[in-house]
C-alpha positions as CSV (number, residue, x, y, z in Angstrom):
1,M,-13.2,-0.9,16.7
2,Q,-12.4,2.5,15.3
3,V,-10.1,2.9,12.3
4,D,-8.6,6.3,11.5
5,P,-7.2,6.6,7.9
6,W,-5.3,9.8,8.8
7,S,-3.6,8.5,12.0
8,L,-0.3,6.6,12.4
9,T,-1.8,4.0,14.7
10,A,-0.9,0.4,14.0
11,I,-3.7,-2.2,13.8
12,K,-3.4,-5.0,16.4
13,D,-6.2,-7.5,15.6
14,Y,-6.9,-7.9,11.9
15,S,-9.3,-10.9,12.3
16,K,-11.5,-8.9,14.6
17,L,-11.4,-5.9,12.2
18,M,-12.4,-8.1,9.2
19,K,-15.3,-9.7,11.1
20,E,-16.6,-6.4,12.4
21,F,-16.5,-4.6,9.0
22,G,-17.5,-7.5,6.8
23,V,-14.2,-8.0,5.0
24,D,-13.9,-11.4,3.3
25,D,-10.8,-13.6,3.6
26,F,-8.5,-13.4,0.6
27,S,-6.5,-16.7,1.1
28,D,-8.3,-18.7,-1.6
29,Y,-7.5,-16.1,-4.2
30,A,-4.0,-15.8,-3.0
31,K,-3.5,-19.5,-3.8
32,K,-5.2,-19.3,-7.3
33,L,-3.7,-16.1,-8.7
34,P,-0.8,-17.0,-11.1
35,N,2.8,-15.7,-10.4
36,A,1.5,-13.5,-7.6
37,P,3.9,-11.0,-5.8
38,L,5.1,-11.7,-2.3
39,E,2.5,-9.4,-0.9
40,I,-0.2,-11.8,-2.1
41,K,1.8,-15.0,-2.0
42,R,2.8,-14.6,1.6
43,N,-0.5,-13.3,2.9
44,L,0.2,-9.7,3.5
45,V,-3.0,-9.2,1.5
46,I,-5.5,-10.9,3.7
47,G,-8.9,-9.3,2.9
48,H,-11.2,-8.2,0.1
49,K,-14.6,-6.9,-0.9
50,N,-16.0,-8.3,-4.1
51,F,-12.6,-9.5,-5.5
52,E,-14.6,-12.3,-7.3
53,K,-15.4,-9.7,-10.0
54,I,-11.8,-9.0,-10.7
55,Y,-10.8,-12.7,-10.6
56,E,-13.4,-13.4,-13.2
57,C,-12.0,-10.7,-15.4
58,I,-8.5,-12.1,-15.0
59,K,-9.7,-15.6,-15.9
60,K,-11.7,-14.5,-18.9
61,K,-9.1,-11.8,-19.9
62,S,-11.8,-9.2,-20.0
63,K,-11.1,-5.6,-19.2
64,F,-10.8,-4.2,-15.6
65,A,-9.2,-1.2,-14.0
66,I,-7.1,-0.4,-11.0
67,L,-7.5,2.9,-9.3
68,T,-4.7,3.8,-6.8
69,G,-3.7,7.0,-5.2
70,L,-0.5,8.2,-3.7
71,M,-0.3,10.5,-0.7
72,P,2.7,12.8,-1.3
73,S,3.5,13.7,2.3
74,G,7.0,12.3,2.9
75,S,9.8,10.1,1.8
76,F,9.0,6.8,0.1
77,H,9.7,3.8,2.3
78,L,9.3,0.0,2.2
79,G,5.8,0.2,3.6
80,H,4.7,2.1,0.4
81,M,5.9,-0.7,-1.8
82,S,3.1,-3.2,-0.9
83,V,0.4,-1.3,-2.9
84,I,2.5,-0.5,-6.0
85,N,3.8,-4.0,-6.3
86,Q,0.2,-5.2,-6.5
87,V,-0.6,-2.5,-9.1
88,I,2.4,-3.6,-11.2
89,Y,1.2,-7.2,-11.0
90,Y,-2.4,-6.4,-12.2
91,Q,-1.0,-4.1,-14.9
92,K,1.0,-7.1,-16.3
93,L,-2.3,-9.0,-16.3
94,G,-3.8,-6.4,-18.5
95,A,-5.5,-3.9,-16.2
96,K,-5.8,-0.3,-17.1
97,I,-4.1,1.7,-14.3
98,Y,-5.5,5.0,-13.0
99,L,-2.9,6.6,-10.8
100,L,-3.5,9.9,-9.0
101,A,-1.5,12.1,-6.8
102,A,-3.7,13.2,-3.9
103,D,-2.2,16.7,-3.6
104,I,-5.6,18.1,-2.5
105,E,-5.9,15.6,0.3
106,T,-2.3,16.2,1.3
107,Q,-3.0,19.9,1.6
108,L,-6.3,19.5,3.5
109,T,-5.2,16.8,5.9
110,R,-1.4,17.1,6.2
111,N,-1.0,20.9,5.9
112,I,1.4,20.5,3.0
113,S,1.2,23.0,0.1
114,Q,0.2,21.8,-3.4
115,E,3.5,22.9,-4.7
116,Q,5.4,20.9,-2.1
117,A,3.1,17.9,-2.5
118,R,3.7,17.9,-6.3
119,K,7.4,17.9,-5.8
120,I,7.2,15.0,-3.4
121,A,4.9,13.1,-5.7
122,I,7.3,13.4,-8.6
123,E,10.7,12.9,-6.8
124,E,9.7,10.4,-4.2
125,Y,6.7,8.5,-5.6
126,L,6.5,8.5,-9.3
127,T,10.3,8.0,-9.7
128,N,10.2,5.0,-7.3
129,Y,7.0,3.6,-9.0
130,F,8.7,3.5,-12.4
131,A,11.9,2.2,-10.9
132,L,9.9,-0.7,-9.4
133,G,8.3,-1.6,-12.7
134,V,5.2,0.5,-13.4
135,S,4.8,0.8,-17.2
136,T,3.6,3.9,-19.0
137,K,1.5,1.7,-21.2
138,N,-2.2,1.5,-20.3
139,L,-1.6,4.1,-17.6
140,E,-3.5,7.3,-16.8
141,F,-1.9,9.7,-14.3
142,Y,-3.3,12.9,-12.8
143,F,-3.0,15.3,-9.9
144,Q,-6.1,15.5,-7.8
145,S,-6.0,19.3,-8.1
146,D,-6.1,19.1,-11.9
147,G,-8.4,16.1,-12.3
148,P,-8.1,13.7,-15.2
149,K,-6.8,14.8,-18.5
150,L,-10.1,14.2,-20.2
151,K,-12.0,15.8,-17.4
152,T,-15.8,15.6,-17.8
153,K,-18.6,17.4,-16.1
154,E,-19.6,14.0,-14.6
155,Y,-16.2,13.7,-12.9
156,V,-16.2,17.3,-11.7
157,N,-19.6,16.9,-10.1
158,L,-19.2,13.5,-8.6
159,S,-18.0,14.5,-5.2
160,K,-20.7,17.2,-5.0
161,L,-23.4,14.7,-6.0
162,A,-22.0,12.1,-3.6
163,S,-22.5,14.6,-0.7
164,A,-26.2,14.5,-1.3
165,K,-26.3,10.8,-0.9
166,T,-25.0,10.7,2.7
167,T,-25.7,12.3,6.1
168,F,-23.6,13.6,8.9
169,N,-24.8,10.7,11.1
170,E,-23.5,8.2,8.6
171,I,-20.2,10.0,8.2
172,K,-19.8,10.1,12.0
173,A,-20.6,6.4,12.1
174,I,-17.9,5.6,9.5
175,Y,-15.2,8.1,10.6
176,G,-16.0,9.3,14.1
177,E,-15.5,13.0,14.6
178,I,-14.3,14.5,11.3
179,S,-13.3,17.9,10.2
180,P,-14.7,19.7,7.1
181,Q,-11.3,19.3,5.4
182,K,-11.3,15.5,5.9
183,L,-14.9,15.3,4.8
184,I,-14.1,17.1,1.5
185,S,-11.1,14.8,1.2
186,A,-13.2,11.7,1.6
187,L,-15.8,12.8,-0.9
188,T,-13.0,13.6,-3.4
189,Q,-11.7,10.1,-3.0
190,V,-15.2,8.8,-3.8
191,A,-15.1,10.7,-7.1
192,D,-11.6,9.4,-7.9
193,I,-12.5,5.7,-7.2
194,L,-15.7,5.9,-9.3
195,Y,-14.0,7.8,-12.1
196,P,-12.9,4.7,-14.2
197,Q,-16.5,3.7,-14.4
198,L,-17.2,6.9,-16.3
199,E,-14.7,5.6,-18.9
200,G,-16.5,2.2,-19.2
201,Y,-14.7,0.1,-16.6
202,K,-17.4,-1.6,-14.6
203,A,-14.9,-3.9,-12.8
204,T,-12.5,-1.8,-10.8
205,L,-10.1,-2.6,-8.0
206,T,-8.4,-0.4,-5.4
207,P,-5.7,-2.2,-3.3
208,I,-5.4,-0.4,0.1
209,G,-4.1,-0.9,3.6
210,F,-6.6,-1.7,6.4
211,D,-6.1,1.8,7.7
212,Q,-8.1,3.0,4.7
213,L,-11.1,0.7,5.4
214,N,-13.4,3.6,6.2
215,H,-12.9,5.1,2.7
216,A,-13.7,1.8,1.1
217,N,-17.0,1.5,3.1
218,L,-18.0,5.1,2.2
219,V,-17.3,4.6,-1.5
220,R,-19.2,1.4,-1.7
221,D,-22.2,2.8,0.2
222,L,-22.4,5.8,-2.1
223,A,-21.7,3.9,-5.3
224,S,-24.8,1.8,-4.6
225,R,-27.0,4.9,-4.1
226,M,-25.6,6.6,-7.2
227,K,-26.2,3.6,-9.4
228,F,-22.5,2.8,-10.0
229,S,-21.2,-0.7,-9.9
230,L,-19.7,-1.6,-6.5
231,P,-15.9,-1.1,-6.7
232,S,-13.8,-4.0,-5.4
233,F,-11.1,-3.6,-2.8
234,T,-8.2,-5.7,-1.4
235,F,-6.8,-5.0,2.0
236,H,-3.3,-5.6,3.2
237,K,-1.7,-5.6,6.6
238,L,0.4,-2.5,7.3
239,L,4.1,-3.2,7.3
240,P,5.4,-2.6,10.8
241,G,8.2,-0.1,11.5
242,L,11.6,-1.1,12.6
243,K,10.7,-0.7,16.3
244,G,8.2,-3.5,16.4
245,M,4.8,-4.9,15.5
246,S,3.0,-2.2,17.4
247,S,4.5,0.5,15.2
248,K,3.5,1.5,11.7
249,M,6.3,2.5,9.3
250,S,6.1,6.2,8.7
251,S,8.1,8.9,6.9
252,S,7.9,11.1,9.9
253,D,10.2,8.8,12.0
254,P,13.4,8.1,10.0
255,N,14.6,5.6,12.6
256,N,11.5,3.5,12.2
257,A,11.6,3.2,8.4
258,I,13.8,2.0,5.6
259,F,13.7,4.5,2.7
260,L,14.4,3.5,-0.8
261,T,17.1,6.2,-1.0
262,D,19.0,4.9,2.1
263,S,22.7,4.1,1.7
264,P,24.1,0.7,2.5
265,K,25.6,2.0,5.7
266,T,22.3,3.6,6.8
267,V,20.4,0.4,6.2
268,E,23.0,-1.5,8.2
269,L,22.8,1.0,11.1
270,K,19.0,1.0,11.2
271,I,18.7,-2.8,11.1
272,K,21.4,-3.4,13.7
273,K,20.3,-0.6,16.1
274,Y,16.5,-0.3,15.7
275,A,15.1,-3.5,14.2
276,F,13.1,-5.2,16.9
277,S,14.3,-8.7,17.6
278,G,12.4,-11.9,18.4
279,G,15.6,-13.4,20.0
280,Q,16.5,-14.0,23.6
281,A,18.4,-11.7,25.9
282,T,21.7,-13.5,25.6
283,E,23.3,-15.8,23.0
284,E,23.4,-18.7,25.4
285,E,19.7,-18.4,26.2
286,H,18.9,-17.9,22.5
287,K,20.6,-21.2,21.6
288,K,18.7,-23.0,24.3
289,K,15.2,-21.5,23.8
290,G,15.3,-20.2,20.2
291,G,13.8,-17.0,18.8
292,N,10.3,-16.0,17.7
293,P,10.4,-15.1,14.0
294,E,6.7,-14.1,14.0
295,I,7.6,-10.8,15.9
296,D,11.2,-10.4,14.5
297,I,11.2,-7.4,12.2
298,S,14.2,-8.7,10.1
299,F,12.3,-11.9,9.4
300,I,9.1,-10.1,8.6
301,Y,10.8,-8.0,6.0
302,L,12.4,-11.0,4.5
303,K,9.0,-12.8,4.4
304,T,6.9,-10.0,3.0
305,T,9.3,-8.2,0.7
306,F,12.8,-9.7,0.0
307,E,13.2,-13.5,0.2
308,Q,11.5,-15.0,-2.9
309,D,12.6,-18.6,-2.2
310,D,10.1,-20.4,0.0
311,K,12.5,-23.1,1.0
312,K,15.2,-20.6,2.0
313,L,12.6,-18.7,4.0
314,E,11.4,-21.8,5.7
315,K,15.0,-22.7,6.7
316,I,15.6,-19.3,8.1
317,Y,12.4,-19.6,10.1
318,N,13.2,-23.0,11.5
319,D,16.9,-22.2,12.3
320,Y,15.9,-19.0,14.1
321,K,13.1,-20.7,16.0
322,S,15.4,-23.5,17.1
323,G,18.2,-21.2,18.2
324,K,20.6,-22.4,15.5
325,L,20.4,-19.0,13.8
326,L,21.4,-16.0,16.0
327,T,19.7,-12.6,16.0
328,S,22.9,-11.0,14.6
329,E,23.0,-13.5,11.8
330,L,19.3,-13.0,10.9
331,K,19.8,-9.2,10.9
332,Q,22.8,-9.6,8.6
333,I,20.8,-11.7,6.1
334,A,18.1,-8.9,6.1
335,I,20.8,-6.2,5.6
336,D,22.4,-8.0,2.7
337,K,19.0,-8.7,1.0
338,I,17.8,-5.1,1.5
339,N,21.0,-3.5,0.3
340,S,21.2,-5.8,-2.8
341,F,17.7,-4.7,-3.7
342,L,18.4,-1.0,-3.1
343,K,21.6,-1.1,-5.2
344,T,19.6,-2.2,-8.2
345,H,16.6,0.0,-7.4
346,Q,18.7,3.2,-7.0
347,K,20.2,2.6,-10.5
348,N,16.7,2.1,-11.9
349,R,15.6,5.4,-10.2
350,E,18.0,7.3,-12.5
351,K,16.5,5.7,-15.6
352,A,13.0,6.2,-14.3
353,R,13.4,10.0,-14.2
354,K,13.0,10.1,-18.0
355,Q,9.8,8.0,-17.9
356,V,8.4,10.4,-15.3
357,D,9.3,13.4,-17.5
358,K,7.4,11.8,-20.4
359,L,4.4,11.0,-18.3
360,L,4.1,14.5,-17.0
361,Q,4.3,15.9,-20.5
362,K,1.3,13.8,-21.5
363,S,-0.7,14.5,-18.4
């Protein structure tokens, strides 16, 4: 199975992918982690590599770091929240957060200028991150084009030295056909993910979607050859777009995504018009046969992002499956939940702008 971290293709069989690429099941940790966010609690995060190192740090309250990057290529949508909600969770548990804006990668692989990428990073990503709850404490932020604030020769040379530890055959085996720009981008990611170890953090975690699995494999292969500790990764399912399970939410298709700046009317229109339904063709048939919540986008968004109460979610699931709850009623529940969240979030965005300004002054 080929995975392309630069494409918009949805992943159909996660179990097969995990088995083929040696990704371990995360379910035991999902049960043990205290006060976990919905992404972990509801099994959106399903795989890991060496998470046991991070779990030991959490149990012993010893130091560990999170390295996460943002790709500033478009508007911030619900699909982007799954990573940052995990980052916020680990930050509250005491992790040092290394956050970078991948403006170099955006320029190389998305043909977006550094100037535009920086603008998107600030207005769309950082502002939303702080509105969602990222703290400025124990946080280091940098743009990929600048490098870390305390940039060392070791960091500057990491991507170059990493290139000497691989071959074109290995790169082709991991990525398939790859352009020079994407190769440079991948090696730059290696440097970024290993960077916290230069500052003394031997236990590091990078939460990513399964579409980024290739990068994780390359980083871990090169880390072992360069005498770094193996970085840990967790892998989450990609949040599907409005149009169904076979689509990946993307900024490039406004009718397939819910953006965190959408108005209440826009959310209502998108859910009612575009959200794929697991219901039957007619109301009468639905009441007889019931719906399928497993493929219903409104239910999936409630499960993975918006409905915190397990009992309420279970009732929605059972009522929809039995036919007692109609598709239009399920969609309305999702609309109300999403708009309630966005109302608060959009107020928080205004407050977050000041935090972003302070962060940029320090960086």
